[in-house]
Every structure is written in C-alpha cells, then in structure tokens.
C-alpha positions as CSV (number, residue, x, y, z in Angstrom):
1,M,81.3,-2.9,119.0
2,I,82.5,0.2,120.9
3,P,84.6,-0.5,124.0
4,T,83.2,0.5,127.4
5,H,83.7,4.2,127.9
6,R,82.6,7.0,130.2
7,K,78.8,7.5,129.8
8,I,79.2,11.3,129.7
9,L,80.7,10.9,126.3
10,D,77.4,9.8,124.9
11,E,76.0,13.3,125.3
12,L,79.2,15.3,124.4
13,S,80.1,16.4,120.9
14,P,83.7,17.4,119.9
15,F,84.4,21.1,120.3
16,I,84.3,22.7,116.8
17,P,86.7,25.7,116.5
18,A,86.6,28.4,113.9
19,R,87.4,27.4,110.3
20,T,91.2,27.2,109.8
21,L,93.3,28.9,107.1
22,E,94.6,25.6,105.7
23,A,91.1,24.0,105.5
24,T,89.8,27.1,103.6
25,R,92.8,27.2,101.3
26,Q,92.1,23.6,100.3
27,E,88.3,24.2,99.8
28,L,88.7,27.3,97.7
29,G,91.9,26.3,95.9
30,T,93.8,29.5,96.7
31,Q,96.4,30.7,99.2
32,Q,94.9,34.2,99.4
33,I,92.7,33.8,102.4
34,L,91.9,36.4,105.0
35,N,90.8,34.8,108.3
36,L,88.9,37.2,110.5
37,S,86.8,34.6,112.2
38,A,88.9,33.4,115.2
39,N,90.2,36.7,116.8
40,E,93.7,36.0,115.8
41,N,96.4,38.6,115.4
42,T,96.7,39.4,111.7
43,F,99.5,42.0,112.4
44,G,101.7,39.0,112.9
45,L,104.2,38.2,115.7
46,S,107.2,40.2,116.9
47,P,110.3,39.9,114.6
48,R,112.2,39.0,117.8
49,V,110.5,35.6,117.8
50,K,112.4,34.4,114.7
51,Q,115.7,35.4,116.1
52,A,115.0,33.8,119.4
53,L,114.3,30.5,117.7
54,L,117.4,30.7,115.5
55,D,119.6,31.5,118.6
56,H,118.4,28.3,120.3
57,W,118.1,26.2,117.2
58,N,120.5,23.5,118.5
59,D,118.5,23.2,121.7
60,L,115.3,22.0,119.9
61,S,116.2,18.4,119.9
62,Y,116.1,18.2,123.7
63,Y,113.1,18.1,126.0
64,P,111.8,21.5,127.0
65,D,112.3,23.0,130.5
66,S,109.3,21.6,132.3
67,T,109.2,24.5,134.8
68,A,109.5,27.2,132.0
69,A,111.9,28.9,134.4
70,T,113.1,31.7,132.2
71,L,109.6,32.6,131.0
72,R,108.2,32.1,134.5
73,R,110.7,34.7,135.9
74,Q,109.9,37.1,133.0
75,V,106.1,36.9,133.5
76,A,106.4,37.1,137.2
77,D,108.5,40.3,136.8
78,Y,105.9,41.7,134.4
79,H,103.1,41.2,136.9
80,Q,105.3,41.9,139.9
81,L,104.2,38.5,141.4
82,P,106.1,35.6,142.9
83,P,106.9,32.9,140.3
84,E,105.0,30.3,142.3
85,Q,101.8,32.0,141.5
86,L,102.0,31.0,137.8
87,I,101.1,27.9,135.9
88,F,101.7,27.5,132.1
89,G,99.6,25.6,129.6
90,T,99.0,25.1,125.9
91,G,96.7,28.0,125.6
92,S,93.4,28.8,127.3
93,F,91.8,25.5,126.3
94,Q,94.2,23.4,128.4
95,L,94.1,25.9,131.3
96,I,90.3,25.9,131.4
97,E,90.2,22.1,131.3
98,L,92.8,22.0,134.1
99,V,90.7,24.2,136.3
100,A,87.7,22.0,135.7
101,R,89.6,18.8,136.4
102,T,91.0,20.3,139.6
103,F,87.9,21.8,141.1
104,L,84.9,20.0,139.6
105,S,83.5,16.6,140.5
106,P,80.4,14.7,139.3
107,G,77.3,16.4,140.6
108,D,79.0,19.8,141.2
109,E,77.8,22.9,139.3
110,A,79.7,25.6,137.3
111,I,78.1,28.9,136.3
112,A,78.8,31.1,133.3
113,L,77.1,33.9,131.4
114,T,76.0,33.1,127.9
115,P,76.8,33.8,125.1
116,S,80.4,33.5,126.1
117,F,83.4,31.3,125.3
118,P,81.7,27.9,124.6
119,Y,84.5,25.7,126.0
120,Y,83.5,26.4,129.5
121,Y,80.5,24.1,128.8
122,N,82.7,21.4,127.4
123,A,85.2,21.5,130.3
124,T,82.4,21.4,132.9
125,R,80.5,18.5,131.3
126,Q,83.7,16.5,130.8
127,M,83.8,16.3,134.6
128,E,80.2,15.3,134.8
129,A,79.3,18.5,136.5
130,R,76.2,20.6,135.7
131,F,76.7,23.7,133.6
132,V,74.4,26.5,134.7
133,S,73.9,29.1,132.0
134,V,72.9,32.7,132.9
135,P,71.8,34.7,129.9
136,L,73.3,38.2,129.2
137,R,71.0,41.1,129.4
138,D,71.4,43.1,126.2
139,F,75.1,42.1,126.1
140,T,75.7,43.8,129.4
141,I,77.6,41.8,132.0
142,D,75.4,41.8,135.1
143,L,76.9,39.8,137.9
144,E,73.7,39.9,140.0
145,P,72.0,37.0,138.1
146,L,75.3,35.0,138.5
147,K,75.1,35.5,142.3
148,Q,71.5,34.4,142.4
149,A,72.4,31.2,140.5
150,I,74.9,30.2,143.3
151,N,73.8,27.3,145.5
152,D,75.5,24.7,147.7
153,K,76.7,22.7,144.7
154,T,78.4,25.6,143.0
155,R,82.2,25.1,142.7
156,V,83.3,27.2,139.8
157,I,82.2,30.5,138.1
158,W,83.5,31.2,134.6
159,L,83.8,34.8,133.7
160,C,85.2,35.9,130.3
161,N,86.4,39.6,130.8
162,P,86.3,41.1,128.3
163,N,83.5,38.8,127.1
164,N,83.6,37.0,123.8
165,P,81.7,37.5,121.5
166,A,80.4,40.9,122.4
167,G,83.4,42.5,124.1
168,G,81.8,43.9,127.2
169,I,83.6,44.1,130.5
170,V,83.1,44.0,134.3
171,T,84.8,46.9,136.1
172,E,86.9,46.5,139.3
173,P,84.4,48.0,141.7
174,T,81.7,45.7,140.4
175,L,83.9,42.7,140.5
176,R,85.2,43.4,143.9
177,R,81.7,43.7,145.3
178,F,80.8,40.4,143.7
179,L,83.8,38.6,145.1
180,Q,83.1,39.9,148.6
181,A,79.5,38.5,148.3
182,I,80.2,35.0,147.2
183,P,81.5,32.1,149.3
184,R,85.3,31.8,149.3
185,D,85.2,28.0,148.5
186,I,83.9,28.8,145.0
187,V,86.7,29.2,142.4
188,M,86.2,32.4,140.4
189,V,87.9,32.1,137.0
190,L,88.7,35.3,135.2
191,D,89.4,34.5,131.6
192,E,91.3,37.6,130.4
193,A,92.3,36.6,126.8
194,Y,91.5,40.0,125.5
195,V,92.8,42.1,128.4
196,D,95.4,43.9,126.3
197,F,92.8,45.7,124.2
198,V,90.8,47.2,127.0
199,D,90.4,51.0,127.1
200,D,88.4,51.4,130.3
201,P,90.5,52.7,133.3
202,D,88.1,50.9,135.7
203,F,89.0,47.5,134.2
204,P,90.2,45.2,137.1
205,D,93.9,44.9,137.9
206,S,93.1,41.3,138.6
207,P,96.6,40.1,139.8
208,R,96.3,42.7,142.6
209,L,92.9,41.3,143.6
210,L,94.7,38.1,144.6
211,R,95.8,39.9,147.8
212,D,92.2,40.0,149.0
213,F,90.6,37.0,147.3
214,S,92.2,33.6,147.6
215,N,89.7,31.9,145.3
216,L,90.7,33.7,142.1
217,V,92.2,32.0,139.0
218,I,93.2,34.4,136.3
219,L,93.8,33.1,132.7
220,R,96.0,35.0,130.2
221,T,97.1,34.0,126.7
222,F,99.8,34.8,124.2
223,S,97.5,34.0,121.3
224,K,95.9,37.4,120.8
225,A,97.9,40.6,121.3
226,Y,101.2,38.7,121.0
227,G,100.2,36.8,117.8
228,L,101.4,33.3,119.1
229,A,98.1,31.4,118.4
230,S,99.9,28.5,116.6
231,F,102.5,28.2,119.4
232,R,99.7,27.3,121.9
233,I,100.9,29.0,125.1
234,G,99.1,30.8,128.0
235,Y,99.3,31.0,131.7
236,G,97.2,31.1,134.9
237,I,97.7,33.3,137.9
238,A,96.5,32.2,141.4
239,R,97.5,31.8,145.0
240,P,100.3,29.2,145.4
241,E,98.0,26.7,147.1
242,L,95.7,26.7,144.1
243,I,98.6,26.4,141.7
244,E,100.0,23.5,143.7
245,L,96.6,21.7,143.4
246,M,96.5,22.2,139.6
247,N,100.1,21.1,139.2
248,R,99.1,17.7,140.5
249,L,97.0,17.1,137.4
250,H,99.2,19.1,135.0
251,L,100.4,17.3,131.9
252,P,104.2,17.1,132.4
253,V,106.7,18.6,129.9
254,N,103.9,20.1,127.9
255,I,105.1,23.6,126.9
256,S,107.5,23.2,124.0
257,T,110.8,25.0,123.9
258,P,109.8,27.1,120.8
259,S,106.7,28.2,122.6
260,Q,108.6,29.3,125.7
261,L,111.2,31.1,123.5
262,A,108.5,32.8,121.4
263,A,106.5,34.0,124.5
264,A,109.6,35.4,126.2
265,A,110.7,37.2,123.0
266,S,107.2,38.6,122.5
267,L,106.8,39.8,126.1
268,A,110.1,41.6,125.9
269,D,109.2,43.5,122.7
270,R,106.9,46.2,124.2
271,E,107.2,48.5,121.2
272,Y,105.8,45.9,118.8
273,Y,103.1,44.9,121.3
274,Q,102.0,48.5,121.6
275,R,101.9,48.9,117.8
276,V,99.5,45.9,117.6
277,V,97.3,47.2,120.4
278,D,97.1,50.7,118.9
279,G,96.3,49.2,115.5
280,V,93.4,47.2,116.9
281,K,92.0,50.1,118.8
282,A,92.2,52.3,115.6
283,G,90.5,49.5,113.6
284,R,87.6,49.3,116.1
285,E,87.0,53.0,115.7
286,L,86.9,52.6,111.9
287,Y,84.3,49.9,112.2
288,Y,82.2,52.1,114.5
289,R,82.3,55.0,112.0
290,T,81.4,52.8,109.1
291,L,78.6,50.9,110.9
292,D,77.2,54.2,112.1
293,A,77.1,55.5,108.5
294,L,75.3,52.3,107.4
295,G,72.8,52.5,110.3
296,L,73.8,49.1,111.7
297,R,73.7,48.3,115.4
298,Y,76.9,47.3,117.0
299,I,78.3,46.6,120.5
300,R,81.3,48.7,121.6
301,S,84.1,46.2,122.2
302,H,87.1,45.9,124.5
303,G,88.4,43.0,122.4
304,N,90.1,42.6,119.1
305,F,86.7,42.1,117.4
306,V,83.4,43.8,116.8
307,L,79.9,42.3,117.0
308,F,77.3,43.9,114.9
309,H,73.8,43.2,113.6
310,T,73.3,42.8,109.8
311,G,69.6,43.9,109.9
312,L,68.8,40.5,108.6
313,P,67.2,37.5,110.4
314,N,70.2,35.3,109.6
315,S,73.8,36.3,109.1
316,Q,75.1,33.0,107.7
317,P,74.3,34.1,104.1
318,V,76.4,37.2,104.6
319,V,79.3,35.0,105.9
320,D,78.9,32.9,102.7
321,V,79.3,36.0,100.5
322,Y,82.5,36.9,102.3
323,Y,83.7,33.3,102.1
324,Q,83.4,33.3,98.3
325,Q,85.8,36.3,98.4
326,G,88.3,34.4,100.5
327,I,87.4,36.3,103.7
328,L,86.4,34.4,106.9
329,I,84.1,36.0,109.4
330,R,81.9,34.5,112.2
331,A,78.1,34.2,112.0
332,G,76.3,35.0,115.2
333,E,74.2,31.9,114.9
334,G,77.0,29.8,116.4
335,F,76.6,31.9,119.6
336,G,72.9,31.8,119.6
337,L,72.8,35.3,118.1
338,P,70.9,35.1,114.7
339,G,71.5,38.1,112.5
340,W,74.7,39.2,114.2
341,L,78.3,39.0,112.8
342,R,81.6,38.9,114.7
343,V,84.6,40.2,112.8
344,T,88.2,40.2,114.0
345,I,89.9,43.6,113.7
346,G,92.7,43.2,111.2
347,T,95.3,45.5,109.7
348,P,94.1,48.8,108.3
349,E,94.1,47.4,104.7
350,E,92.2,44.3,105.8
351,N,89.6,46.3,107.7
352,R,89.0,48.6,104.7
353,R,88.5,45.5,102.5
354,V,85.9,44.0,104.8
355,L,84.0,47.2,105.3
356,A,84.0,48.0,101.5
357,L,82.4,44.7,100.8
358,L,79.7,45.0,103.5
359,P,77.0,47.1,101.7
360,Q,77.2,44.8,98.7
361,A,77.1,41.6,100.9
362,L,74.0,42.9,102.7
363,V,72.2,43.9,99.5
364,Q,73.0,40.6,97.8
365,T,71.8,38.6,100.8
366,E,68.6,40.6,101.1
367,Q,67.9,40.1,97.3
368,R,68.3,36.4,97.6
369,R,66.1,36.3,100.7
370,T,63.4,38.2,98.9
371,L,63.5,35.9,95.9
372,Q,63.1,32.9,98.2
373,M,60.0,34.4,99.7
374,I,58.3,34.9,96.3
C-alpha cells in the first residue's frame, strides 16, 4: 500500500533528461562515446578550474560558504550589479523550481511558449498551478499570443531566450514593449542559459532592464559556455525584494565548495571562454553550409545547437543510426517536432564527424522505411 501523498503526483511523471554518457557507455560497452544530445560543452572546462580545486583541496572537508560570498562578488562585478540582486542554485532546474515554489499557488496559471524547455511544465504542475502552453509560430518567438493568454490567474511567464530547441530570440525592443504591456504583479522569467552564444546586437541586456521592471527574474547557468554541467551551478538575477522572497524557500548550504571554486575560476578565464564561444559560432556556420548543400531545412540558432529537418516523417531512426556509431543526438519527437533533429555544436573534429555521417544515415533510414512499406 502506498502511503498518503499529494494528489498531484498521480498525474506527474519523473522528468527524463537526455541520455547520459555513463549510461550509453554501459549499453554499448565502449568508452568512446560522443554526446551531442544535451547541449553540453564538449570543448571542456577552463584549465584554471583544476588548479583552483587543488589550491583549496584542504578546504573540501568543510561545509561550503552558504552565501557564496567570493563568487557572489565576482558575478556582481561582472554584471555591475549589487550582490543582493543575486541568488545561486544547483543549475537551472533548481532555480526554475524555486521560482515556481515562491510565486505559484494551487489554481494559479503559468504561461510558456512551446516547444521550449520542458521543465517549466514540471515545476508549474508541482505547485498544482495550471500550465498554459502557447505554440510557437514557425519557430518564431511571438510575444503577442503570450500577452493574449494572460488573465487574472496568471502569476508567472516562462520565456527561454534564446529558446531551446530552436535557438530563436526575442530582441530588446520587443521584450521591453511586452514588459510595459503586462501587469507588474506577474513574474517574468527570462531563462538565458544560452545567452553567451548570441550574435544579434539587439538581444536584451536583461540585467539593465531591472532598472525599469521590478517583476523580472533572470536565470543564468555555468553549464553551457563555461562547461560546468557536472558541477551543477547557476544563478538568478532580480530585484532584492524578489531575491529575499526566494531565499525564504532556498535550500540552505546547497552550492558545494568545488562548484563555487569552479565557477569563479571559469568566470575569470575570459580568454578560454571566448575560445569556446568562437568555436561554437564557427561550428554553427559549418552546419549551415553543410545543410544547405544537402538541401535540408534548418533554423538559424543563437544557442550551442542546431535544429534541422531530416526530410523524413520520423527522426528517431536517424538518431538510432548515430547511436550505433557511439554518437548521441536528440530526436525532435521529444519536443513534439517529428522529423527534426537537434544536435549540439561540438569541436571542429566532432562537427565534421557528425556531418560526414549524415548523408549515409538519411539514406539508410529511408531505405529501411521503404522496405517496411512494401
């Protein structure tokens, strides 16, 4: 007999992340796995991280600094903001959940464009609030349908900018008009996990928007450009009064000392950071040229990934071909996008390997599909 539990759990399923390296290594019986399914940084992390951990090795048996004081000052200086406008968490997942726990109650509503980062749904429903999905129009982020979905129950709007899985963005003029039009008692969450890879000069300088809009919560992560996905560390930026509310529910002593050290070392290494960002942007252009040559449709991306259509009704068989070669990529079916693939931009060698296999994978998949139809 299952003990009494919250009824909302009867309709929720555990969040299923992308397949991990370790699970794939065990399944295929090899260590030679290339994971381009989770938008991780395959360039690796800054070499300064290792040295920072070694320099503080004798401190690791103690509890971490619960205020993340050193990292807090460093991030505050980077954004030219007061330290009290920052809150740290174990990556975007915890910060998204913390926003939901702080600002959503049963019966409230939260709005998001879809497809987008799927954990917005989980975090909203955990609080027994209603999740309102507004479909993207041809992968373009149009805020007008979001505005039309607002009612007197709306408490949170989730906006992934750049959006995942397509990589589109909202510009600052568009975002500013939207913020001016919506009620100030609605929390506007800007999830900027991929901000470092944006090319567009009109992309919002979101921390500056806090001067004019008190209902903003901005989320950043060290998992992407900084390569610290396994360290699980990110941060939120908001007005002090919102930070204070979230801190009332914040899990205490949750950012480990290695995570704080790694983030501080990575943020200080601007040369390595720029090398990674430049490498991703060059990789995107290689994908565009190759996909153009193959006549495949793709969405120009501001993230460290590219979404493209295989020309097939279902992309999972293509994913399976890559999987047998020890390469993990993401089928669009998981985002409600049949026939599409999302591939993380890797190193130059990794990108060439993926793209060299693509024509063969498409032909092989089409041949199997034809045989099944006979």
